[in-house]
DOLO-110982 format. One record per residue (C-alpha): residue in three letters; x, y, z; residue number from 1. Coordinates in pm, whole numbers. Layout:
BEGIN
  code       X       Y       Z  pos
   ALA       X       Y       Z  NUM
...
This chain:
BEGIN
  code       X       Y       Z  pos
   THR   -3740  -12382   22481    1
   GLU   -4061  -12277   22280    2
   LYS   -4132  -12582   22155    3
   LEU   -4129  -12738   22533    4
   VAL   -4370  -12461   22607    5
   PHE   -4608  -12534   22328    6
   GLU   -4608  -12912   22389    7
   GLU   -4681  -12829   22735    8
   LEU   -4979  -12592   22660    9
   LYS   -5124  -12850   22424   10
   LEU   -5112  -13125   22715   11
   ARG   -5296  -12850   22941   12
   VAL   -5546  -12798   22662   13
   ARG   -5621  -13172   22612   14
   GLU   -5654  -13197   23012   15
   LEU   -5887  -12926   23019   16
   GLU   -6099  -13078   22741   17
   ASN   -6110  -13385   22917   18
   GLU   -6239  -13213   23251   19
   LEU   -6511  -13063   23039   20
   ILE   -6639  -13373   22941   21
   LYS   -6683  -13510   23263   22
   CYS   -6852  -13193   23360   23
   LYS   -7099  -13201   23061   24
   GLN   -7428  -13430   23176   25
   LYS   -7559  -13702   22970   26
   ILE   -7949  -13646   22843   27
   ASP   -8123  -13972   22875   28
   LYS   -8428  -13899   22648   29
   MET   -8436  -13601   22410   30
   SER   -8685  -13344   22469   31
   ALA   -8900  -13110   22292   32
   GLU   -8909  -12876   22553   33
   VAL   -8808  -12496   22426   34
   VAL   -8536  -12365   22701   35
   ASP   -8193  -12251   22639   36
   SER   -8048  -12549   22821   37
   ASN   -8186  -12798   22561   38
   PRO   -7979  -12889   22297   39
   TYR   -8242  -13082   22106   40
   SER   -8551  -12852   22113   41
   ARG   -8483  -12727   21755   42
   LEU   -8420  -13040   21655   43
   MET   -8701  -13199   21778   44
   ALA   -8928  -12918   21622   45
   LEU   -8905  -13089   21319   46
   LYS   -9165  -13322   21446   47
   ARG   -9419  -13052   21544   48
   MET   -9340  -12912   21158   49
   GLY   -9390  -13240   21007   50
   ILE   -9086  -13295   20853   51
   VAL   -8982  -13611   21031   52
   GLU   -9222  -13863   21197   53
   ASP   -8999  -14000   21505   54
   TYR   -8689  -13755   21531   55
   GLU   -8570  -13949   21874   56
   LYS   -8481  -14255   21612   57
   ILE   -8187  -14093   21525   58
   ARG   -8004  -14238   21836   59
   THR   -8079  -14582   21751   60
   PHE   -7798  -14534   21429   61
   THR   -7461  -14604   21358   62
   VAL   -7286  -14448   21121   63
   ALA   -6905  -14537   20970   64
   VAL   -6711  -14209   20855   65
   VAL   -6392  -14350   20652   66
   GLY   -6163  -14045   20605   67
   VAL   -6135  -13749   20910   68
   GLY   -6005  -13480   20672   69
   GLY   -6166  -13144   20527   70
   VAL   -6497  -13331   20420   71
   GLY   -6502  -13630   20712   72
   SER   -6440  -13398   20990   73
   VAL   -6711  -13164   20934   74
   THR   -6974  -13466   20862   75
   ALA   -6863  -13636   21191   76
   GLU   -6929  -13283   21387   77
   MET   -7273  -13243   21206   78
   LEU   -7381  -13591   21280   79
   THR   -7272  -13535   21650   80
   ARG   -7457  -13218   21678   81
   CYS   -7751  -13394   21502   82
   GLY   -7765  -13662   21807   83
   ILE   -7642  -13959   21608   84
   GLY   -7637  -14283   21823   85
   LYS   -7274  -14373   21727   86
   LEU   -6980  -14257   21515   87
   ILE   -6709  -14526   21384   88
   LEU   -6409  -14304   21270   89
   PHE   -6142  -14472   21050   90
   ASP   -5817  -14248   20962   91
   TYR   -5441  -14297   20995   92
   ASP   -5326  -13943   20896   93
   LYS   -5219  -13678   21147   94
   VAL   -5345  -13345   21202   95
   GLU   -5083  -13095   21082   96
   LEU   -5051  -12715   21059   97
   ALA   -5121  -12735   20665   98
   ASN   -5471  -12836   20769   99
   MET   -5577  -12539   20932  100
   ASN   -5714  -12376   20618  101
   ARG   -6000  -12621   20648  102
   LEU   -6311  -12638   20881  103
   PHE   -6276  -12836   21242  104
   PHE   -5942  -12888   21341  105
   GLN   -5723  -12640   21578  106
   PRO   -5374  -12545   21584  107
   HIS   -5317  -12685   21925  108
   GLN   -5410  -13059   21791  109
   ALA   -5153  -13056   21544  110
   GLY   -4949  -13375   21602  111
   LEU   -5241  -13566   21734  112
   SER   -5380  -13839   21506  113
   LYS   -5690  -13731   21342  114
   VAL   -5931  -13958   21493  115
   GLU   -5803  -13917   21865  116
   ALA   -5839  -13517   21779  117
   ALA   -6181  -13556   21642  118
   GLU   -6288  -13775   21947  119
   HIS   -6163  -13510   22175  120
   THR   -6353  -13224   22017  121
   LEU   -6670  -13438   21925  122
   ARG   -6722  -13549   22306  123
   THR   -6694  -13199   22420  124
   ILE   -7005  -13084   22159  125
   ASN   -7235  -13384   22261  126
   PRO   -7116  -13627   22498  127
   ASP   -7461  -13856   22445  128
   VAL   -7278  -13975   22088  129
   GLN   -7111  -14320   22132  130
   PHE   -6734  -14273   21976  131
   GLU   -6542  -14568   21826  132
   THR   -6212  -14473   21661  133
   HIS   -5938  -14642   21456  134
   ASN   -5628  -14485   21356  135
   TYR   -5492  -14728   21073  136
   ASN   -5471  -14754   20700  137
   ILE   -5774  -14956   20572  138
   THR   -5619  -15032   20217  139
   THR   -5383  -15310   20421  140
   MET   -5468  -15694   20440  141
   ASP   -5481  -15710   20813  142
   ASN   -5657  -15380   20866  143
   PHE   -5901  -15458   20581  144
   ALA   -6000  -15742   20762  145
   HIS   -6080  -15536   21087  146
   PHE   -6224  -15279   20902  147
   MET   -6482  -15528   20757  148
   ASP   -6535  -15653   21089  149
   ARG   -6637  -15319   21205  150
   ILE   -6884  -15248   20965  151
   SER   -7057  -15586   20993  152
   HIS   -7047  -15599   21362  153
   GLY   -6997  -15257   21502  154
   ALA   -7358  -15100   21536  155
   LEU   -7499  -15026   21847  156
   GLN   -7682  -15351   21866  157
   ASP   -7451  -15597   21952  158
   GLY   -7320  -15802   21631  159
   LYS   -7520  -15586   21397  160
   ALA   -7377  -15404   21116  161
   VAL   -7396  -15028   21089  162
   ASP   -7662  -14844   20932  163
   LEU   -7435  -14660   20684  164
   VAL   -7094  -14604   20560  165
   LEU   -6953  -14273   20438  166
   SER   -6672  -14261   20255  167
   CYS   -6493  -13950   20288  168
   VAL   -6150  -14029   20149  169
   ASP   -5896  -13838   19931  170
   ASN   -5763  -14116   19715  171
   PHE   -5922  -14375   19464  172
   GLU   -5731  -14660   19635  173
   ALA   -5940  -14632   19932  174
   ARG   -6278  -14574   19771  175
   MET   -6194  -14920   19607  176
   VAL   -6131  -15096   19922  177
   ILE   -6461  -14951   20073  178
   ASN   -6671  -15048   19775  179
   THR   -6521  -15401   19772  180
   ALA   -6601  -15427   20125  181
   CYS   -6958  -15260   20084  182
   ASN   -7052  -15514   19777  183
   GLU   -6945  -15796   19977  184
   LEU   -7150  -15716   20293  185
   SER   -7447  -15568   20107  186
   GLN   -7362  -15273   20296  187
   ILE   -7557  -14969   20151  188
   TRP   -7303  -14657   20157  189
   MET   -7228  -14313   20031  190
   GLU   -6934  -14164   19834  191
   SER   -6829  -13807   19851  192
   GLY   -6521  -13593   19724  193
   VAL   -6393  -13252   19601  194
   SER   -6207  -13157   19301  195
   GLU   -5827  -13107   19309  196
   ASN   -5907  -12729   19229  197
   ALA   -6129  -12713   19505  198
   VAL   -6407  -12576   19322  199
   SER   -6641  -12882   19256  200
   GLY   -6738  -13195   19481  201
   HIS   -7035  -13462   19486  202
   ILE   -7180  -13716   19728  203
   GLN   -7337  -14047   19599  204
   LEU   -7584  -14297   19720  205
   ILE   -7457  -14641   19660  206
   ILE   -7699  -14954   19709  207
   PRO   -7522  -15279   19597  208
   GLY   -7694  -15447   19323  209
   GLU   -7909  -15166   19265  210
   THR   -7727  -14889   19167  211
   ALA   -7399  -14800   19046  212
   CYS   -7090  -14888   19253  213
   PHE   -6785  -14727   19227  214
   ALA   -6624  -14985   18979  215
   CYS   -6916  -14982   18779  216
   ALA   -6814  -14636   18619  217
   PRO   -6429  -14620   18751  218
   PRO   -6256  -14290   18663  219
   LEU   -5983  -14311   18418  220
   VAL   -5729  -14345   18679  221
   VAL   -5916  -14637   18809  222
   ALA   -6000  -14811   18472  223
   ALA   -5647  -14765   18339  224
   ASN   -5493  -14921   18664  225
   ILE   -5270  -14589   18669  226
   ASP   -5073  -14609   19030  227
   GLU   -5200  -14278   19178  228
   LYS   -4865  -14183   19379  229
   THR   -4703  -14168   19027  230
   LEU   -4907  -13848   18952  231
   LYS   -4794  -13684   19252  232
   ARG   -4495  -13451   19185  233
   GLU   -4271  -13295   19469  234
   GLY   -4393  -12994   19614  235
   VAL   -4710  -12996   19477  236
   CYS   -5053  -13019   19637  237
   ALA   -5377  -13017   19562  238
   ALA   -5600  -12708   19626  239
   SER   -5856  -12702   19895  240
   LEU   -6109  -12463   20014  241
   PRO   -6316  -12485   20347  242
   THR   -6638  -12324   20164  243
   THR   -6651  -12589   19898  244
   MET   -6569  -12885   20166  245
   GLY   -6829  -12733   20399  246
   VAL   -7084  -12749   20115  247
   VAL   -7036  -13120   20000  248
   ALA   -7030  -13228   20396  249
   GLY   -7331  -13051   20429  250
   ILE   -7530  -13196   20134  251
   LEU   -7370  -13559   20245  252
   VAL   -7528  -13512   20579  253
   GLN   -7853  -13349   20449  254
   ASN   -7888  -13678   20257  255
   VAL   -7775  -13919   20545  256
   LEU   -8066  -13768   20763  257
   LYS   -8310  -13811   20497  258
   TYR   -8195  -14160   20441  259
   LEU   -8185  -14261   20801  260
   LEU   -8530  -14069   20881  261
   LYS   -8703  -14112   20593  262
   PHE   -8786  -13794   20492  263
   GLY   -8786  -13602   20165  264
   THR   -8564  -13751   19866  265
   VAL   -8221  -13894   19897  266
   SER   -8016  -13819   19590  267
   HIS   -7847  -14108   19399  268
   TYR   -7612  -13846   19293  269
   LEU   -7557  -13468   19364  270
   GLY   -7275  -13281   19217  271
   TYR   -7170  -12901   19316  272
   ASN   -7005  -12668   19083  273
   ALA   -6897  -12354   19279  274
   MET   -6792  -12190   18964  275
   GLN   -7176  -12135   18848  276
   ASP   -7343  -12241   19181  277
   PHE   -7489  -12549   18972  278
   PHE   -7623  -12863   19158  279
   PRO   -7644  -13128   18843  280
   THR   -7843  -13445   18986  281
   MET   -7856  -13787   18805  282
   ALA   -7921  -14161   18877  283
   MET   -7664  -14421   18733  284
   LYS   -7769  -14798   18722  285
   ALA   -7555  -15091   18795  286
   ASN   -7318  -15191   18540  287
   PRO   -7382  -15558   18429  288
   THR   -7018  -15620   18332  289
   CYS   -6901  -15449   18656  290
   ASP   -6522  -15579   18714  291
   ASP   -6622  -15648   19075  292
   ARG   -6764  -16014   19102  293
   HIS   -6965  -15919   19461  294
   CYS   -7140  -15624   19257  295
   ARG   -7267  -15848   18963  296
   LYS   -7360  -16106   19225  297
   GLN   -7554  -15816   19406  298
   GLN   -7717  -15736   19082  299
   ASP   -7829  -16082   19017  300
   ASP   -7965  -16096   19387  301
   TYR   -8151  -15791   19347  302
   LYS   -8325  -15880   19021  303
   LYS   -8470  -16205   19178  304
   LYS   -8603  -15986   19430  305
   GLU   -8756  -15737   19204  306
   ALA   -8920  -16042   19033  307
   GLU   -9058  -16180   19318  308
   ARG   -9236  -15849   19417  309
   PRO   -9582  -15810   19348  310
   LYS   -9660  -15587   19084  311
   LYS   -9817  -15246   19159  312
   VAL  -10147  -15218   19012  313
   VAL  -10231  -14874   18883  314
   GLU  -10593  -14745   18943  315
   GLN  -10728  -14507   18706  316
   ALA  -10889  -14170   18792  317
   VAL  -11272  -14182   18751  318
   GLU  -11399  -13874   18641  319
   GLU  -11672  -13707   18836  320
   GLU  -11991  -13632   18677  321
   VAL  -12091  -13276   18672  322
   VAL  -12422  -13166   18840  323
   HIS  -12696  -12973   18684  324
   GLU  -12493  -12930   18344  325
   GLU  -12802  -12781   18181  326
   ASN  -12844  -12444   18428  327
   ASP  -13232  -12435   18327  328
   TRP  -13249  -12117   18546  329
   GLY  -12981  -11938   18341  330
   ILE  -12752  -11857   18664  331
   GLU  -12399  -11700   18555  332
   LEU  -12144  -11568   18761  333
   VAL  -12074  -11211   18668  334
   SER  -11772  -11018   18794  335
   GLU  -11824  -10676   18965  336
   GLN  -11519  -10538   18799  337
   THR  -11474  -10473   18399  338
   ASP  -11188  -10573   18256  339
   GLU  -11046  -10221   18225  340
   GLU  -11070  -10175   18585  341
   LEU  -10867  -10483   18630  342
   GLN  -10609  -10407   18403  343
   ALA  -10595  -10073   18528  344
   ALA  -10553  -10230   18924  345
   SER  -10266  -10451   18786  346
   GLY   -9890  -10367   18681  347
   PRO   -9670  -10458   18352  348
   VAL   -9596  -10846   18335  349
   PRO   -9231  -10856   18306  350
   ASP   -9055  -11091   18098  351
   LEU   -8980  -11429   18289  352
   PRO   -8796  -11762   18200  353
   GLU   -9037  -12045   18121  354
   GLY   -9203  -12193   18382  355
   ILE   -9195  -11915   18613  356
   THR   -9528  -11692   18659  357
   VAL   -9629  -11393   18857  358
   ALA   -9886  -11433   19138  359
   TYR   -9968  -11070   19119  360
   THR   -9853  -10753   18949  361
   ILE   -9819  -10387   19098  362
   PRO   -9968  -10097   18915  363
   ASP   -9729   -9822   18787  364
   LYS   -9748   -9551   19054  365
   THR   -9504   -9335   18851  366
   GLY   -9806   -9188   18639  367
   THR  -10011   -8871   18723  368
   SER  -10359   -8956   18886  369
   GLU  -10659   -8810   18681  370
   GLY  -10865   -8600   18907  371
   GLU  -10904   -8247   18995  372
   THR  -10585   -8036   19009  373
   VAL  -10522   -7664   19138  374
   GLU  -10426   -7409   18876  375
   GLU  -10070   -7219   18924  376
   THR  -10106   -6843   19049  377
   GLU   -9890   -6602   19115  378
   GLN  -10090   -6460   19421  379
   SER   -9946   -6449   19741  380
   LEU  -10083   -6682   20041  381
   GLU  -10256   -6343   20230  382
   GLU  -10428   -6277   19879  383
   LEU  -10568   -6585   19831  384
   MET  -10699   -6630   20214  385
   ALA  -10865   -6268   20176  386
   GLN  -11010   -6412   19858  387
   MET  -11172   -6722   20048  388
   ARG  -11322   -6488   20319  389
   LYS  -11511   -6321   20083  390
   MET  -11650   -6626   19934  391
């Protein structure tokens, strides 16, 4: 009986969500007007502050998110709140109560496919975004062909490729499939992941032919052709923290926005170590002996393009001549304060790590100030006042 009531409540929640989506009106044009009813005012403020040249362009982009789990669901939510034009979601798993330690999904969505539950929630957040969902495993032959088709023809503009593919999967097999598809299609993508102990993660920008693909420097499991399924033990699962997954999703979307809207520097590889709050960065070049033949072909194409590109001429800076170097009149700039006065007005310089300096120091106020002082006396206040009257 309780199970039946629970299912009826879930159905009612879904109906209410659909009604809420219908009630929300779509916004045709992003506005910078600062009013409580404008969901884009704080995003459009990036233009006014000189960070982004044309934020409205976000609506023209299509991003594919593969894997709508702990990282992928939060990534999709952030992009939805940012007003992305279209999201294509891929996942074959269902929402479980075991997922509730992560962000985004809610208990009443248990049993729904992750892409269906995600679309329902995301539409209530921002009905202006277009959504396309696919509830299947991309690693099978039939699904892989369809996956390739949606990447190469699924953009807002009919027949065009998506602007970016985001890998948010939790296994190496799916990563290799995404890598193969993107290498073959020359599709730029970003890979992300969180460690099994839940205290580290990373993101990586992969430009076929220019930077290392996933097969250029594969993990040991992939390089040794070890079946991942044989590594899993019954009753043992990987750890997960909503904090680590939220951080990785955040730095992933931050770099997506920088890449699409062309501001700041996009990280080729950015790691996260939660134990030490350490964010290592590096760049990895493509491996000429990569096992992926499409990667090697992309490398050859990239080298040809670079060879044809005109070389930049570096202009040497010309030093300006000093005017009136002779100083016939003997004019000098003299400080009105002596070195002793400047030192007295400053405080001690603290020991700092190399490369860090202080802008100014504050003088120590704990010492006694010089000047006239009143001697202590045992006379009462009345006696002192009587003495002052006689003066």
